[in-house]
C-alpha positions as MATLAB code, in Angstrom:
seq = 'MTSLRRVHGGPDAAGPVRWDFSTNANACGPCPTALAAVRQVDPTRYPDPTYTELRQCLAAFHGVGRERVLPVASASEAIVRLTAWVARQGGQRVALPRHAYGDYAHAAGAWGLQTVDEDTPADLRWVCDPSSPLGHTVPLDGIEPTSCHHVLDCAYAPLRLTPDGPPPRHVLDGFWQLWTPNKALGLTGIRGAYLIAPRHAQNAVPVLEALGPSWPLGVHAVAMLSAWTTDAVQGWLADSRSTLLRWKTQFLNALHAQGWDTLPSDANFFCARPPQPLNAERLRAHGVQLRDCTSFGLPGYWRLGVLPPEAQHALMVAAAEQWAGRPILQPASHQA';
ca = [
      -0.181    0.179   -0.266;
       1.256    3.249   -0.972;
       2.616    5.752    1.801;
       0.388    8.174    3.301;
       3.131   10.799    3.308;
       3.494   13.187    1.005;
       6.569   15.582    0.465;
       5.617   19.271   -0.673;
       7.236   22.751   -0.376;
       5.521   25.357    1.527;
       4.555   25.462    5.283;
       4.581   22.394    7.428;
       3.574   21.875   11.031;
       5.927   23.875   12.052;
       4.164   26.817   10.103;
       5.211   29.136    7.522;
       8.870   30.818    7.699;
       9.699   34.268    6.464;
      11.679   33.465    3.533;
      10.380   30.455    1.984;
      12.238   29.265   -1.341;
      10.450   26.126   -1.169;
       7.344   27.076   -3.413;
       7.343   27.817   -6.711;
       4.486   30.640   -6.227;
       4.957   34.014   -8.252;
       7.374   36.438   -5.772;
       5.574   39.291   -7.177;
       2.057   38.566   -5.610;
      -0.363   38.018   -4.458;
      -1.891   40.104   -7.822;
      -3.965   42.892   -6.450;
      -6.712   42.515   -9.020;
      -7.526   38.710   -8.060;
      -6.781   39.821   -4.552;
      -9.664   41.806   -4.380;
     -11.959   39.485   -6.569;
     -11.571   36.849   -3.647;
     -12.116   39.535   -0.707;
     -15.195   40.464   -2.901;
     -17.410   37.721   -2.634;
     -19.925   36.530   -0.434;
     -19.026   33.599    1.928;
     -21.964   32.815    2.963;
     -23.249   31.275   -0.226;
     -22.993   28.325   -2.255;
     -21.608   28.963   -5.657;
     -23.251   27.757   -8.717;
     -22.614   23.711   -8.430;
     -22.689   23.719  -12.293;
     -20.098   26.334  -12.485;
     -21.721   27.632  -16.056;
     -20.325   31.182  -15.867;
     -16.701   30.062  -15.016;
     -16.712   27.339  -17.498;
     -17.897   29.971  -20.290;
     -15.435   32.460  -18.914;
     -12.728   29.787  -19.086;
     -13.657   28.666  -22.281;
     -13.637   31.781  -23.909;
     -10.228   32.455  -22.430;
      -8.636   29.081  -23.908;
     -10.431   29.572  -27.138;
     -12.284   25.818  -26.598;
     -15.526   24.787  -26.127;
     -17.334   24.857  -22.859;
     -18.064   21.153  -23.043;
     -14.148   20.844  -22.823;
     -13.472   22.581  -19.537;
     -13.848   20.779  -15.905;
     -13.563   22.829  -12.796;
     -11.361   20.780   -9.936;
     -10.666   21.492   -6.340;
      -6.844   21.625   -7.156;
      -3.854   19.795   -9.050;
      -3.715   17.316   -6.632;
      -7.054   16.294   -6.589;
      -7.280   16.324  -10.496;
      -4.331   14.083  -10.445;
      -5.963   11.671   -7.969;
      -9.658   11.691  -10.015;
      -7.720   11.116  -13.781;
      -5.729    8.481  -12.356;
      -8.802    6.844  -10.542;
     -10.581    7.469  -14.188;
      -7.909    5.442  -16.047;
      -7.890    2.605  -13.752;
     -11.560    1.930  -13.735;
     -10.934    2.006  -17.776;
      -8.709   -1.156  -16.981;
      -5.717    0.877  -16.898;
      -2.179   -0.750  -15.618;
       0.688    1.546  -16.430;
       1.441    4.921  -15.478;
       4.542    7.119  -17.445;
       6.049    9.614  -15.726;
       8.959   11.686  -16.025;
      12.563   11.108  -14.610;
      11.955   13.873  -12.375;
       8.649   14.652  -11.292;
       6.126   15.709   -8.997;
       5.342   13.266   -6.575;
       1.525   13.162   -6.655;
       1.837   11.318   -9.774;
       3.492    8.460   -8.431;
       1.170    8.756   -5.317;
      -1.740    8.576   -7.093;
      -0.775    5.540   -9.391;
       0.155    3.768   -6.209;
      -2.928    4.584   -4.389;
      -5.106    2.302   -7.469;
      -2.352   -0.346   -7.694;
      -0.967    1.175  -11.032;
       2.278    0.333  -12.043;
       5.209    3.377  -12.406;
       7.298    3.189  -15.344;
       9.845    5.806  -17.206;
       8.635    8.725  -19.910;
       9.636    6.413  -22.852;
       7.751    2.954  -21.954;
       4.073    2.380  -23.082;
       1.732    3.112  -20.397;
      -2.063    3.941  -20.243;
      -1.561    7.516  -18.745;
       1.397    9.717  -19.093;
       2.092   12.527  -17.234;
       3.820   15.846  -18.942;
       5.155   18.944  -17.072;
       5.936   21.823  -18.935;
       8.227   23.839  -17.465;
       9.130   20.505  -15.677;
       9.400   20.380  -11.950;
      11.892   20.437  -10.083;
      14.174   21.581  -13.208;
      12.079   24.106  -14.794;
      12.884   22.575  -18.528;
      10.948   23.504  -21.340;
       9.332   20.395  -22.539;
       9.091   19.772  -26.504;
       5.610   18.412  -27.199;
       5.712   17.931  -30.685;
       7.146   14.232  -30.815;
       4.618   13.043  -28.633;
       1.361   11.328  -29.973;
      -1.271   12.143  -27.159;
      -3.825    9.898  -28.617;
      -1.666    6.947  -27.969;
      -3.057    6.821  -24.221;
      -4.043    9.295  -21.748;
      -1.529   12.348  -22.170;
      -1.952   15.116  -19.105;
      -0.020   17.922  -19.767;
       0.457   19.616  -16.368;
       0.544   23.413  -17.104;
       1.384   24.430  -13.242;
       4.321   26.866  -14.171;
       3.332   27.376  -17.937;
       2.609   31.004  -16.947;
       5.741   31.718  -15.259;
       8.197   30.644  -18.060;
      10.810   33.475  -18.254;
      12.313   32.506  -21.725;
      10.851   34.165  -24.720;
       9.316   30.836  -25.970;
       5.379   30.896  -26.214;
       3.071   28.394  -25.591;
       2.451   25.258  -27.944;
       0.365   25.501  -31.192;
      -3.377   24.874  -30.577;
      -2.967   21.992  -32.900;
      -0.739   20.138  -30.179;
      -2.357   21.411  -27.242;
      -5.996   20.270  -28.726;
      -4.082   16.288  -28.222;
      -3.617   16.584  -24.342;
      -5.554   16.872  -21.071;
      -4.581   20.559  -19.629;
      -4.225   20.898  -16.133;
      -4.118   24.762  -15.096;
      -3.617   26.230  -11.701;
      -3.606   29.464  -11.680;
      -2.974   30.020   -7.779;
       1.062   29.883   -8.529;
       1.057   32.360  -10.986;
      -1.485   34.791   -8.955;
       0.937   34.099   -6.159;
      -2.141   32.840   -4.313;
      -1.696   29.159   -3.304;
      -3.466   29.094   -0.115;
      -6.702   29.454   -2.531;
      -7.131   26.057   -3.870;
      -8.539   25.672   -7.198;
      -7.930   24.471  -10.597;
      -9.310   23.348  -13.885;
      -8.830   20.613  -16.834;
      -9.303   21.156  -20.628;
     -10.267   18.036  -22.193;
      -8.370   17.027  -25.496;
     -10.725   17.421  -28.590;
     -10.619   13.780  -29.219;
     -11.920   13.102  -25.701;
     -14.204   15.792  -24.700;
     -16.867   13.131  -24.228;
     -15.363   11.939  -20.963;
     -15.333   15.307  -19.116;
     -18.757   13.917  -17.863;
     -17.426   10.616  -16.953;
     -14.452   12.267  -14.846;
     -16.930   14.941  -13.721;
     -19.300   12.357  -11.848;
     -15.990   10.921  -10.005;
     -15.949   14.290   -8.109;
     -17.884   15.451   -5.386;
     -20.426   18.257   -5.449;
     -19.599   21.872   -5.194;
     -15.343   21.348   -5.453;
     -14.878   25.090   -5.771;
     -15.729   27.195   -3.042;
     -16.891   31.047   -4.278;
     -13.312   32.312   -3.461;
     -11.769   29.631   -6.060;
     -14.564   30.735   -8.393;
     -13.657   34.628   -7.931;
      -9.759   33.517   -8.261;
     -10.624   31.542  -11.801;
     -12.799   34.405  -12.830;
     -10.249   37.295  -11.949;
      -7.707   35.199  -13.642;
      -8.989   35.260  -17.260;
      -9.209   38.991  -17.379;
      -6.741   41.817  -19.480;
      -6.182   43.566  -15.832;
      -4.506   39.917  -14.259;
      -2.911   38.695  -17.220;
      -1.106   42.456  -17.694;
      -0.244   42.166  -14.244;
       1.219   38.760  -14.764;
       3.345   40.008  -17.907;
       4.814   42.658  -15.607;
       5.805   40.607  -13.001;
       7.435   37.866  -15.542;
      10.185   40.619  -16.002;
      10.648   41.406  -12.562;
      11.248   37.701  -11.509;
      13.625   37.487  -14.576;
      15.533   40.358  -13.313;
      15.264   39.007   -9.331;
      16.391   35.501  -11.043;
      19.686   36.820  -12.811;
      20.786   38.551   -9.221;
      20.149   35.219   -7.829;
      22.205   32.991  -10.130;
      24.943   35.863   -9.992;
      25.116   35.739   -5.894;
      24.903   31.607   -5.751;
      27.694   31.047   -8.393;
      29.835   33.705   -6.565;
      29.071   31.609   -3.156;
      30.362   28.381   -5.076;
      26.877   26.956   -5.614;
      26.141   24.521   -8.710;
      23.044   25.815  -10.630;
      21.097   23.655  -13.699;
      19.580   25.284  -16.267;
      15.547   26.486  -16.177;
      13.111   28.493  -18.035;
      10.884   28.965  -14.881;
      10.811   31.295  -11.915;
      12.398   28.449   -9.995;
      15.827   26.321  -10.747;
      17.926   23.576   -8.781;
      20.948   24.270   -7.074;
      24.020   22.190   -5.431;
      25.479   24.071   -2.653;
      29.318   24.293   -2.291;
      28.829   22.625    1.123;
      26.104   20.436    2.549;
      22.916   22.304    4.247;
      20.871   21.412    7.320;
      17.448   22.278    6.496;
      16.670   22.918   10.579;
      19.643   25.604   10.947;
      18.110   27.637    7.798;
      14.905   27.686    9.274;
      16.083   29.031   12.635;
      17.162   32.145   10.029;
      13.451   32.327    8.745;
      14.852   30.233    5.176;
      13.270   27.230    3.760;
      14.288   25.277    0.640;
      12.724   22.362   -1.007;
      15.160   19.389   -0.612;
      15.410   17.388   -4.224;
      15.966   13.926   -2.743;
      12.351   13.094   -3.641;
      12.601   14.173   -6.747;
      15.549   11.721   -7.426;
      18.253   14.529   -7.382;
      19.682   13.779   -3.938;
      22.243   17.000   -3.308;
      20.260   19.289   -5.086;
      17.462   22.220   -3.484;
      14.924   23.716   -5.362;
      14.816   27.182   -5.067;
      12.166   29.544   -5.978;
      13.082   33.045   -7.261;
      12.044   35.338   -4.551;
      13.544   39.155   -4.285;
      16.879   40.327   -3.306;
      16.281   40.870    0.539;
      15.263   37.177    0.774;
      18.250   36.231   -1.866;
      20.449   37.996    0.803;
      18.899   36.038    3.940;
      20.068   32.694    2.593;
      23.314   33.912    1.558;
      23.937   35.127    4.901;
      22.534   31.596    6.568;
      24.699   29.190    4.623;
      27.697   31.494    5.083;
      27.294   31.185    8.910;
      26.164   27.193    8.376;
      29.450   26.569    6.882;
      31.335   28.564    9.252;
      30.310   27.202   12.347;
      29.341   30.571   14.165;
      27.153   33.512   13.272;
      28.766   36.093   11.219;
      26.236   38.910   10.156;
      22.824   39.592   10.601;
      20.370   39.920    6.967;
      20.404   43.343    5.744;
      17.509   44.731    4.570;
      17.235   45.578    0.598;
      14.845   47.010   -1.819;
      13.288   44.573   -3.875;
];
């Protein structure tokens, strides 16, 4: 039986830290327009259980038919639901990227499915673009999505910092697309996501909908996802990518100067290996949290989200103190 323990970034039982590099949320957030929309809703009312208006809004935003859109409680809930759907059809194997989000494998294990590598024939195949934890752009043109159920996890697509545009529509139309805008909006505490069915599998949406609970989205998630489609929010997101790219360049330069080895990335996060081992508990005492990449299959590396210069300085100080074995200075305040 699969373990119930899941390894994620972000706050744990000890609570949040001041400088959290362990998540990939947009550090420019929260998006003011989306946050205002969330705060204005009436939490005493149920949302529309069919999400008619939201689905129409998301369909228009992506240029697809409303019948292809399915609101889901979160990316993790969608991963479990899709895996259950494939298992009910008699699926037996799930193909995973070499380094990937652990919930893919966890859901497969919960349903007794075998996990195989990304080049092996399978009934369900996960693709994340940009990938996590590496942040690489994944070429999709060579994938034949109709050969099995292919799911494209688009969690970090809005936070791609390279000039690469989205894949062509004819390519995307072959995949199940999983969108989780809360990361891009800096609102990860609000759970809410949606699936877009492939053109050839839109008849499966009612089946997947029946596998889920009533009201998977509360009113706050509906407000966030509705705001996501507006010009104001997309304009803010574009501006934030410019800021994140500047911060990322500064961050990489600072790490390299301290002797860190970094892996290439196209996103607002990357993997890095320090010149000496780090103790996560001692970092936490400085208010700094990183994401250990051992569970991703990259022991010795840490995944670092791009944070402002003040946070970067705090990490440099905490690491230097740990390696020196004694306090050397306190983090200074830097303007972002």
